[in-house]
N, C-alpha and C positions, 0 to 999 in steps of 0.2 A: 979465684972464686968463680962459681958457676952462676951466670946470670938468669934468673928464672922469672918468666911472666906468668901471673895468675889472673884468671878470670875473677874479679873480686866483687862482682855485683851483689851476691848473696852474702859474701863475708863481710861487707860494709854496711848492708842494709837489711839483712834478714836476721831476726833475733831468735829464730827456732832452729829445727833440725839441721837444714843444709847451711845455714849461716854459722851454727855452732861447729859443725864438721869443718868448715873452711877455716875458721879461727883456729881450731885445734891443730890442723894440719900445717898451717903456716907458723904457728908457735913451735910445733915440733921440729920443723926444718931449721928455724932459727936457731935452735939450740946447738946444732952442729957447726955453725960459724963457717961454713965452706959455701954458702949461698948468698947471692946478691938478690935480694927479693924485691919485685916490682909489681904493683897492683894496677890492673886495668879495668876501669869502670865507667858506665855511661855518665856518671856525674861525680863530683867531688863529695867526700865525706867531711864531716866537721873536724875530724882529727884522724892521724894515722901514723904509725911508727915508720911506715915504709912509703916511697914515692907512689904517688897515684897518677896515672895517665888517663885522660879523657879525651873523647872526640873533639875535632876542631869545630869551631863555631859555624853553625849551619848544617852540619851533618846530623841526620836523624840518629838518635843513641841506639835505637834497636837495630838499625841497619848497620852501623858501626860496629856493634857487638858481634854481630853474626858474620860480617864479610870484610870489615877493615881492621878489627882489633888485632888479630893475628899478625897481619902485615905490619902494623904500627910496632908491635912488640918485636918483630924481626927487624925492622929498620931501627929500633932503639938499641939493638944489640944483644936482645935476649937469645939465650943458646938453648933454651927449652921453654915450651908453653904448656901449662897445666890448666884444664878446665876442671874445676872442683865439683861441678854438679850436673853431670849427665850430658855435657855437650862441650864442643870445642869450636873455635872459629873456623870458617870454611875458607877454602882457597888452596892453591898449590904452594904451600909454605916450605921453605927449605930447611927450617929447624924442626927437631922432633916435637911431637905432640903427645902428652899424657892425659887421659881422661879418668875421672873417677865416676863410676856408675854406681848409684845407691841401690836402686831396685828397678824392676820391670813389672811393677804390680799392676800397671795398666794392661799388661799382657796376660796375667794370671786371673785378674777380676775386671774384665772390660766393662761390665755392667756398672761399675762404680764411676765410670768416666764418660763424659760426653764424647760423641763421635769425633768431633773436631779435636778435642784434646788428645784422644788416642792417636790421631794421625800426626799430630804435631810432635808428641813425645816420641813416637816411633821413628818420625824423620830425624830428629836429633840424635836419638840413641844409635840408629843404624849407621849415620855418618861417623859418630864418634867411634864406634867399634871398628869400622872400616878404615878410619884414616890415623887413628892413633897408633903410636909405636907400642905403647903399653896401655892396658885398660886396667885400672885398680878397681876391683869389686871390694865391698865392705863385708862380705861373708862368702863362704863356700857355696851357700844356697843361691845367692845372686850370681856367682860364677857359673854354676850349673845352668841357670836360666839363661844367661847370655850365650853360652854354648849351644843350648837348645833353641832358641829363638832367632839368634843372629849368626850361627855357624862361625863363631869365633874360635880361633885355635886355642885349646885349653892353656897352651904354654904362653899365650899373649896376655892372659888374664892373671894378674897378681892379686891375692887377697890380703888386705890389710884391715885389721879390726880397729874400729873407732876407740879413742881414749875416753875415760871418764874423768870427772873432776877428782883429783887426788884428795881433795878435802873430804870427800865421802868416805874414804877409807879409815879417817881419823875419828869418825863419828861413834859415839858409844850408844848402843840401843838403850832406851829408857822407856819400856813399855807402859802404856797408860793401863793400869790394872782396874782403875775406877770405871772408865768407859772404854773397854777395848774394842778395837776396830781393825779391819783389814783394809787395804788401800789399793786404789787403781789410779795411776796419774797418766793422762793421755788427752790429746785432743778429742773433741766429740765430732765423729762422723761415722757413717755406716759401718766401714771396715774396722773401726775399733771395737765394735761388737758391745757396746754398753747395753743395748736393749736385752740381749740374751742374759747377760750377767745379772742384770737387775731384776728381771722376770724370775731367774733361778734363785737369787737371793730372797726375794719376797716369798717365795714358795717354801722356804725352809727357816725364814726368819725367827719363827716361834720356837725352833728347835735347836738354835745356836746361841751362844752367849756373847757374840760380838756383832758390831754394826758394820756397815759398808761406807767407806769415804771415797768419793770420786773427786779427782782434781783435774781441772782442766777447762778449756773454753772450745767452742766450735759450733758448726751449723746445726748439729742434731741435739745440742744441749736442751733447748726448749722441750723437744719432744720427750726426753728422758724425764725432765722435770714435770711434765704433765703426767707420765705414766707413773711416777713415784706418788703424785698428788691423788690420781685416780685410785690407786691401790691403798691409800691412806698409810703410806709407809714412811712419811716425812721424818719420824722419830728414830728410824732405823737406817735410812739411806741418806747421806749428806752429800750435797755438791758444793765444792769450793772452787772459786774462780779467781783469776788474776793473782795467782799464788807466785811470789818471787822465789828464787832458788833456795835462799836461807830458810824461808818458811816451809818449803817443800822438804827440805832435808830433816827439819824438825818433826814434820808429820811423818816421814818415813822411820825416823828413830823411835817414834813412840808407837808405831803400828805393831800389831801381833803377827801380821803376814801380808803378803803381796799377791794380788791376782792380776793375770794379764790374758784376757779373753780375745784379743785381736785376732782377726782372720789371717792376716799376713803383714809382714814387715820386711824392710830391706835389712835392718839390723836389730834393733830392739833396745835402745838406750834405757828406757825405763826399767827393764829387767836387770840391766848390769848395775843400775843405781841402786835398786833394792839388794842386789847381791852384795854390792860393796858395804852395805850395812848389816848384812847377814839375815835378812828376812827369810823365812820359810815362805815357799811360793807354790801356787798352782797356776799353770799356763795352759793355753790352747796347745793341741797336739798338732803342731805344724813343723816342717823341716827347719826353718830358721830358729824356732825356740828349742828344738832337740839340740841343734848345733851349738847355739849361744850357752845354753844352761848346762851342756854336757851331761845329761842325765841326773842332774842334782835337784831338779824341782820335785816337790812332794808328789805331785800328780800332773799328768798331760791329759786334757780333756777335749773331747769333740767340740770345736768351736761352735757348731750349729745346733748343738742339743741342749736345750733348756734342762731337760730332765738329767743329763749327765753332769751339768754344772751343779744343778741342785743336790744330787746325790754326793757329789764330791765335797761340796760345801758343808753338808750335813755330817759327813764323816771326818772331816779335816780337823785336825787339831793345832791350830796356830799355837805358837809357843814363844817363851821369852829367850830361849837359848840361841845364841848366834850360830848361824850355819856357816860352815867353812867353804867359801866358793873361790879359795886363793888359785886353783888351777885355772879358773876362768879369767879372773882379774889380772893375772900377770900377762895376759895376752892384750890387755886393753890399757896400756899406760902411754904416756907421752913419749917415754924413751923407746918402746917397741916400735911406735909409729915412726919415730925419727930414724931408727936404724933401717926400717923398711924403705922409708923414703930415700934415704941416701943411697941404698942398693939399686933401687929403680931407677933414680936419676943418672947414676953413674953407669947404668947398663945401656942408657939410650944416648949419652953424651958423646 
């Protein structure tokens, strides 16, 4: 068996994007039964299927994670170390390192990040690109950006799509005909572009026969709530928060369509979740959404244009018919992730 150490901070303690990805990846490789999996974390979790290694008493967790975690994994007999979220431990390690880089949005949209955060993210990403034997990108779009910003050799970057919950593909659509709606589920922040979508929808609300449902939490949610109230659109635009996965899947299954106005993503799991259920969709015209949707969205819209979104929403015909996205979804399974992982690890072992 190949003994692999993972930076498991987000796997154990993050319940959203990077944490979900980390858990998916480890679940995928566990199915191959050729890996001995060990987790390295600044602190213990309540439970885990795998051994968890933590810093010695008196060692600062953040220092340990950056400068000592890799050496500890090496001392423990790990033969590969994988950083699952844009960074790897520093030092002259003898064992190969692999790093997953999810995005470099801080390079593409620097105004969304504080100066100090940009410097820190850049510091981590550059080191990971320079010192990893293989860099895993979650999309061709991110791979191209790594080559552009960090001069990484293209052959060093392997693209592996994220997987989605297989339960989603078993859900049958049951469109709410009494109160039809289209749905957007995402965290609320400036990049997610809720304001443009809401402004556009309110502009044409009297001309469409569906409402807009927004699901999520985040720092810009209160501003969007205020906008909806100011425009007296509470009866046409609804915000739902603290929605669990099972509830979310129910809302997706009942929706007439899916909208995704985000300005940039490293991947776009909400798009794939909507695709798994077969929802017709309108998305922003960005490279990542062109890549992930493979041209199957109903429309691609200028993310910054309220008028373009309004015109598209007005002309759009959300429908009950299930859209066939199978050519996309077959790339986003636990099995495909497992096969890619085995190939990557064996190439550096």
